[in-house]
PADREN-934746 format. One record per residue (C-alpha): chain; residue number from 1; x, y, z. Coordinates in pm, 1 decimal. Layout:
<miros>
A:NUM:X:Y:Z;
...
</miros>
This chain:
<miros>
A:1:0.0:0.0:0.0;
A:2:156.3:332.7:-103.3;
A:3:237.2:578.7:167.9;
A:4:76.1:921.1:167.8;
A:5:315.5:1209.6:160.3;
A:6:271.3:1432.0:461.9;
A:7:154.4:1781.7:369.3;
A:8:378.1:2065.7:495.9;
A:9:230.4:2297.4:754.2;
A:10:109.3:2631.0:621.3;
A:11:349.2:2915.9:688.7;
A:12:69.3:3171.5:662.8;
A:13:-95.7:3325.4:967.4;
A:14:-420.3:3522.9:950.1;
A:15:-589.2:3753.9:1194.6;
A:16:-934.7:3623.9:1099.5;
A:17:-866.8:3260.7:1192.4;
A:18:-676.0:3339.0:1509.7;
A:19:-338.1:3208.3:1391.4;
A:20:-207.9:3566.9:1398.5;
A:21:-264.8:3733.0:1734.3;
A:22:-335.2:4106.6:1780.8;
A:23:-62.3:4136.7:2045.2;
A:24:197.1:4008.3:1795.9;
A:25:131.4:4281.0:1537.5;
A:26:338.7:4572.8:1679.6;
A:27:653.3:4358.4:1702.5;
A:28:587.9:4216.3:1354.7;
A:29:567.6:4564.5:1200.7;
A:30:880.5:4677.1:1384.4;
A:31:1072.6:4370.2:1265.5;
A:32:970.9:4375.4:899.9;
A:33:929.7:4740.2:793.8;
A:34:1250.7:4921.3:699.9;
A:35:1137.3:5208.7:478.2;
A:36:1194.3:5574.0:553.0;
A:37:1053.8:5720.6:232.0;
A:38:793.6:5996.7:265.2;
A:39:858.5:6005.2:640.8;
A:40:791.0:5632.2:657.8;
A:41:433.6:5667.1:536.7;
A:42:411.7:5293.2:465.9;
A:43:475.2:5225.0:833.2;
A:44:217.8:5486.8:931.8;
A:45:-38.1:5333.6:695.7;
A:46:28.8:4985.0:836.3;
A:47:-10.3:5104.2:1194.9;
A:48:-326.7:5296.5:1103.9;
A:49:-484.1:4991.0:943.5;
A:50:-395.5:4769.5:1241.3;
A:51:-549.4:5020.2:1482.9;
A:52:-865.8:5051.5:1274.4;
A:53:-897.5:4676.1:1225.3;
A:54:-854.6:4595.6:1594.2;
A:55:-1103.1:4870.2:1682.9;
A:56:-1367.8:4690.6:1478.3;
A:57:-1347.9:4882.8:1150.0;
A:58:-1272.6:4728.9:808.2;
A:59:-1372.8:4381.6:920.9;
A:60:-1384.5:4268.4:558.3;
A:61:-1006.5:4320.5:520.1;
A:62:-770.3:4063.2:669.6;
A:63:-409.5:4073.9:792.2;
A:64:-184.1:3797.4:661.5;
A:65:174.7:3715.2:757.8;
A:66:368.5:3456.1:556.8;
A:67:716.6:3326.9:642.1;
A:68:925.8:3201.6:351.9;
A:69:879.2:3214.8:-24.0;
A:70:517.4:3265.3:-130.0;
A:71:402.7:3160.8:-479.0;
A:72:56.6:3262.4:-604.6;
A:73:-120.7:3245.0:-938.9;
A:74:-260.7:3596.2:-889.7;
A:75:-290.9:3854.7:-613.2;
A:76:-543.6:4138.4:-597.5;
A:77:-572.5:4282.2:-245.4;
A:78:-901.8:4460.8:-319.6;
A:79:-1087.4:4143.9:-422.4;
A:80:-1276.0:3945.0:-160.4;
A:81:-1143.1:3809.5:67.2;
A:82:-965.8:4146.2:93.5;
A:83:-619.0:4200.5:235.5;
A:84:-558.6:4524.1:422.8;
A:85:-209.3:4421.7:532.9;
A:86:12.7:4154.9:377.5;
A:87:360.2:4083.3:512.3;
A:88:578.6:3829.9:330.7;
A:89:906.2:3747.4:504.4;
A:90:1079.4:3618.7:194.8;
A:91:1017.4:3640.2:-179.7;
A:92:673.6:3686.2:-330.9;
A:93:623.1:3531.4:-675.0;
A:94:292.5:3602.0:-849.8;
A:95:266.8:3407.7:-1174.4;
A:96:6.7:3643.0:-1319.5;
A:97:-98.5:3988.5:-1202.9;
A:98:-7.0:4152.1:-873.4;
A:99:-245.7:4438.0:-795.9;
A:100:-282.5:4621.2:-466.7;
A:101:-542.8:4888.6:-398.5;
A:102:-610.9:5231.8:-256.4;
A:103:-987.7:5192.4:-219.4;
A:104:-992.7:4986.4:-4.5;
A:105:-644.0:5088.1:109.0;
A:106:-384.9:4812.6:133.5;
A:107:-30.8:4782.0:267.5;
A:108:206.8:4516.3:131.9;
A:109:557.2:4449.2:269.5;
A:110:789.3:4200.2:99.1;
A:111:1125.8:4148.7:270.4;
A:112:1265.0:3973.1:-37.6;
A:113:1198.0:4016.4:-410.0;
A:114:854.9:4068.5:-562.0;
A:115:825.6:3908.4:-904.9;
A:116:507.9:3904.8:-1116.3;
A:117:375.7:3890.1:-1469.4;
A:118:242.3:4243.3:-1427.8;
A:119:236.0:4485.3:-1134.3;
A:120:-32.5:4748.5:-1077.6;
A:121:19.2:4935.0:-751.6;
A:122:-199.5:5208.8:-607.8;
A:123:-155.8:5129.0:-239.9;
A:124:139.9:5125.2:-2.7;
A:125:413.5:4887.3:-115.2;
A:126:757.4:4819.7:32.3;
A:127:988.5:4572.6:-141.6;
A:128:1323.1:4514.6:25.8;
A:129:1465.6:4316.2:-265.0;
A:130:1394.8:4377.3:-633.3;
A:131:1063.7:4456.3:-801.2;
A:132:1046.6:4260.6:-1127.1;
A:133:769.2:4220.8:-1383.4;
A:134:767.8:4007.7:-1695.3;
A:135:567.4:4270.0:-1886.2;
A:136:460.0:4592.4:-1709.8;
A:137:479.0:4787.1:-1383.0;
A:138:222.8:5064.4:-1327.8;
A:139:255.1:5308.0:-1034.8;
A:140:-84.1:5482.9:-1015.7;
A:141:-259.7:5747.0:-799.6;
A:142:-110.9:5999.8:-561.1;
A:143:-231.8:5907.8:-211.4;
A:144:12.3:5625.2:-139.6;
A:145:375.8:5542.8:-215.9;
A:146:620.2:5266.2:-304.6;
A:147:975.1:5203.2:-183.5;
A:148:1205.2:4946.3:-346.8;
A:149:1546.8:4873.1:-196.4;
A:150:1681.2:4693.0:-503.7;
A:151:1622.9:4748.4:-875.8;
A:152:1294.4:4794.3:-1057.5;
A:153:1298.5:4583.4:-1373.2;
A:154:1035.7:4539.9:-1643.1;
A:155:1002.9:4604.3:-2017.3;
A:156:752.2:4885.3:-1942.9;
A:157:736.7:5112.5:-1635.6;
A:158:469.8:5381.1:-1600.8;
A:159:415.6:5636.7:-1323.3;
A:160:112.5:5858.5:-1267.9;
A:161:132.7:6089.4:-962.7;
A:162:255.2:5798.1:-748.9;
A:163:563.0:5863.0:-532.0;
A:164:824.1:5591.9:-590.2;
A:165:1163.1:5565.0:-418.1;
A:166:1405.0:5318.1:-578.2;
A:167:1735.4:5261.5:-397.0;
A:168:1873.0:5073.0:-695.6;
A:169:1814.5:5146.1:-1063.2;
A:170:1515.6:5144.5:-1297.5;
A:171:1584.3:4911.0:-1588.9;
A:172:1325.4:4909.0:-1866.8;
A:173:1284.2:4950.3:-2241.2;
A:174:1040.0:5233.5:-2175.2;
A:175:982.5:5447.4:-1864.9;
A:176:712.2:5710.6:-1913.2;
A:177:430.0:5896.6:-1736.0;
A:178:525.1:6144.7:-1460.5;
A:179:903.1:6142.2:-1436.8;
A:180:919.1:6366.5:-1130.4;
A:181:748.6:6104.9:-911.8;
A:182:1008.5:5830.7:-948.9;
A:183:1336.3:5878.6:-761.0;
A:184:1653.0:5676.4:-800.8;
A:185:2024.9:5741.4:-734.3;
A:186:2084.1:5615.0:-1087.5;
A:187:1975.4:5805.3:-1395.5;
A:188:1631.5:5701.1:-1518.2;
A:189:1593.5:5695.8:-1898.0;
A:190:1254.2:5867.2:-1879.8;
A:191:1063.5:5967.3:-2196.0;
A:192:766.0:6205.1:-2187.0;
A:193:449.4:6029.3:-2297.4;
A:194:388.1:6298.4:-2562.5;
A:195:712.1:6208.5:-2742.9;
A:196:668.7:6024.5:-3072.2;
A:197:918.5:5764.8:-2954.0;
A:198:665.5:5650.6:-2693.7;
A:199:399.3:5599.6:-2957.6;
A:200:642.7:5406.3:-3173.4;
A:201:732.0:5173.3:-2886.0;
A:202:375.2:5093.8:-2777.2;
A:203:177.3:4796.3:-2903.8;
A:204:-53.4:4877.7:-3198.9;
A:205:-335.5:4700.1:-3011.8;
A:206:-290.5:4934.8:-2717.1;
A:207:-272.9:5242.5:-2939.7;
A:208:-615.7:5157.3:-3080.9;
A:209:-755.1:5186.3:-2726.6;
A:210:-605.2:5533.9:-2694.9;
A:211:-809.0:5675.2:-2985.0;
A:212:-946.5:5959.4:-2769.6;
A:213:-594.4:6056.6:-2664.7;
A:214:-444.0:6052.1:-3014.0;
A:215:-402.6:6376.9:-3204.1;
A:216:-256.3:6476.1:-3537.8;
A:217:71.5:6663.1:-3529.8;
A:218:59.9:6944.2:-3786.3;
A:219:434.2:6917.3:-3846.8;
A:220:429.9:6550.0:-3944.3;
A:221:233.1:6312.5:-4156.8;
A:222:-135.0:6338.1:-4051.7;
A:223:-152.9:5958.9:-4062.9;
A:224:96.2:5945.8:-3772.4;
A:225:-86.2:6085.2:-3466.0;
A:226:83.1:6162.2:-3134.9;
A:227:-33.8:6095.2:-2780.3;
A:228:-155.9:6391.2:-2576.5;
A:229:-189.4:6196.8:-2249.3;
A:230:-218.5:5828.5:-2166.6;
A:231:-552.3:5727.9:-2014.4;
A:232:-436.7:5538.2:-1704.8;
A:233:-762.9:5345.2:-1663.0;
A:234:-749.0:5218.9:-2021.3;
A:235:-384.5:5129.7:-1968.2;
A:236:-457.5:4941.2:-1643.4;
A:237:-750.3:4754.3:-1802.7;
A:238:-524.4:4647.3:-2089.5;
A:239:-249.9:4529.1:-1852.1;
A:240:-504.4:4329.4:-1645.5;
A:241:-561.6:4112.9:-1950.1;
A:242:-194.9:4015.0:-1943.8;
A:243:-118.9:4174.5:-2278.9;
A:244:224.6:4324.0:-2354.8;
A:245:216.9:4704.1:-2365.4;
A:246:518.8:4732.6:-2592.2;
A:247:538.4:4644.1:-2957.7;
A:248:729.9:4326.3:-3027.3;
A:249:1097.3:4377.7:-3103.1;
A:250:1306.4:4095.5:-3240.3;
A:251:1615.3:3999.6:-3038.4;
A:252:1843.7:4115.4:-3322.4;
A:253:1688.6:4463.3:-3319.3;
A:254:1715.9:4487.8:-2935.4;
A:255:2091.0:4429.3:-2950.0;
A:256:2149.2:4727.0:-3178.5;
</miros>
């Protein structure tokens, strides 16, 4: 008779099921949060959520603490069951889309590297390793912030009024949006979204969705419109479908 392999114990603790105790939360925040960006607003947001949650507010949003590497197919903190605070002591690997939220507000702390197919962040995010996406990283909205201690790496990086502190570098084929909101000690090769180079780099499928934002430049061929401003909601909706934002470039052309 074949033996049954013993299942490993879950390394995740939740406030809702009693495996994570309220009295353990202050020490957990002190141990895991390192950021000092924006006067440590990520830490303030985490403490605020804990206080509100323990006082009986936001009962539909859980607190989860995971020790070790965490692998998920997808993570959206605003979907039920909602996560108001997620702490991963280790790497977080999301095979598809990682998306945190501002309404309802979420705080995510990853002490290792966060890797995903796509990243859409509107909430508070602290990554103490690298932030890596296979396709796109979108930093959206202005009421929260992100701090990354390593590099930010993705083919496409977009910022829209979202404060981002990167201690390493930003490595991407295209970085566009609001350049003043992303800070790094290394030079960021930022291109204004109104530049024709941005339009040339974007996927033709995505450009079709920007019809309302496309205008004809009087100084060039009228059949080659330019982008006045990228509609962030259309961009986010496109990224949610897992589609590449950038036009395909053959390996031989990338090496040039």
